[in-house]
C-alpha positions as CSV (number, residue, x, y, z in Angstrom):
1,X,-4.4,-52.5,-23.5
2,X,-5.2,-50.5,-20.4
3,X,-8.6,-49.3,-21.6
4,X,-9.7,-52.9,-22.3
5,X,-9.7,-53.6,-18.6
6,X,-12.4,-51.1,-17.8
7,X,-16.0,-51.6,-16.9
8,X,-17.0,-49.5,-20.0
9,X,-15.2,-51.8,-22.5
10,X,-17.1,-54.5,-24.3
11,X,-14.5,-57.1,-23.2
12,X,-15.8,-60.1,-21.3
13,X,-14.9,-60.4,-17.7
14,X,-12.5,-63.3,-18.3
15,X,-10.4,-61.2,-20.7
16,X,-10.3,-58.3,-18.3
17,X,-9.2,-60.6,-15.5
18,X,-6.5,-62.1,-17.8
19,X,-5.1,-58.7,-18.5
20,X,-4.9,-57.9,-14.8
21,X,-3.1,-61.1,-14.1
22,X,-0.8,-61.0,-17.1
23,X,2.9,-59.9,-17.4
24,X,5.0,-59.4,-20.5
25,X,6.0,-63.0,-20.2
26,X,2.4,-63.9,-21.1
27,X,2.6,-62.1,-24.5
28,X,3.3,-64.2,-27.6
29,X,4.1,-62.6,-31.0
30,X,2.7,-64.7,-33.8
31,X,1.5,-64.3,-37.3
32,X,-0.4,-67.6,-37.3
33,X,-3.9,-66.1,-36.8
34,X,-4.0,-63.5,-39.5
35,X,-0.7,-63.6,-41.4
36,X,0.3,-60.3,-39.8
37,X,2.5,-60.4,-36.7
38,X,0.5,-59.4,-33.5
39,X,0.8,-59.8,-29.8
40,X,-1.6,-62.1,-28.0
41,X,-2.1,-63.4,-24.5
42,X,-0.7,-66.9,-24.2
43,X,-3.2,-67.8,-21.4
44,X,-6.1,-67.1,-23.9
45,X,-4.7,-69.7,-26.3
46,X,-4.4,-72.2,-23.5
47,X,-7.9,-71.5,-22.4
48,X,-9.1,-72.1,-26.0
49,X,-7.3,-75.4,-26.1
50,X,-4.5,-74.3,-28.4
51,X,-0.9,-75.3,-27.6
52,X,1.1,-72.0,-27.8
53,X,4.1,-74.0,-29.1
54,X,2.4,-74.3,-32.5
55,X,2.3,-70.5,-32.7
56,X,6.0,-69.8,-32.7
57,X,6.8,-71.1,-36.2
58,X,6.1,-68.2,-38.5
59,X,7.2,-70.0,-41.7
60,X,3.6,-71.1,-42.4
61,X,1.0,-68.4,-42.1
62,X,-1.8,-70.8,-41.2
63,X,-2.4,-73.4,-38.5
64,X,-1.4,-76.9,-39.4
65,X,-4.1,-79.3,-40.4
66,X,-3.9,-80.9,-37.0
67,X,-5.7,-77.8,-35.5
68,X,-9.4,-77.7,-36.2
69,X,-10.9,-74.4,-37.5
70,X,-12.2,-72.3,-34.6
71,X,-13.6,-68.9,-33.8
72,X,-10.9,-66.7,-32.4
73,X,-13.2,-64.3,-30.6
74,X,-11.9,-65.7,-27.2
75,X,-8.2,-65.0,-28.0
76,X,-7.1,-61.9,-26.3
77,X,-4.5,-59.5,-27.5
78,X,-2.3,-57.2,-25.4
79,X,0.8,-55.2,-25.6
80,X,4.0,-55.3,-23.5
81,X,2.6,-52.6,-21.2
82,X,0.1,-55.2,-19.9
83,X,2.1,-55.2,-16.5
84,X,0.7,-51.7,-15.9
85,X,-2.8,-53.1,-15.8
86,X,-3.2,-53.9,-12.1
87,X,-6.9,-53.7,-11.7
88,X,-10.2,-53.1,-13.6
89,X,-10.8,-49.4,-13.3
90,X,-13.2,-46.9,-14.8
91,X,-12.0,-44.9,-17.8
92,X,-12.4,-41.7,-15.9
93,X,-10.0,-42.9,-13.2
94,X,-7.4,-43.9,-15.8
95,X,-7.7,-40.6,-17.6
96,X,-7.4,-38.7,-14.3
97,X,-4.2,-40.6,-13.5
98,X,-2.9,-39.8,-16.9
99,X,-3.5,-36.1,-16.4
100,X,-1.7,-36.3,-13.0
101,X,1.3,-38.1,-14.5
102,X,1.4,-35.5,-17.4
103,X,1.4,-32.6,-14.9
104,X,4.2,-34.2,-12.8
105,X,6.3,-34.8,-15.9
106,X,5.8,-31.1,-17.0
107,X,6.8,-29.9,-13.5
108,X,9.8,-32.2,-13.4
109,X,11.2,-31.2,-16.7
110,X,10.4,-27.5,-16.1
111,X,13.0,-27.4,-13.2
112,X,16.4,-26.0,-14.0
113,X,19.1,-28.7,-13.9
114,X,21.0,-29.1,-10.6
């Protein structure tokens, strides 16, 4: 999820902005799109004109006949770590932060217990 919100990704700006604004409350788990359970951004369904309430019933693996067939290219997926996406940042900056976090963890766990 974090690398989608980068200038280098092929994601459209609206998707990147949605990731930055999203929290875990914006994630919906549904199998209604593909038949396999996956996490999607609820605001992307709303923007596409789909009522998220129809996505919670997993007994039927397809949309009801009341929903017209549509392209799902504008439906964004995201994981529960979406809250960590606070801004659109270059990949190099994200990787550098990851390296810093890793070094801090190694240093922390290398200390003898108190």
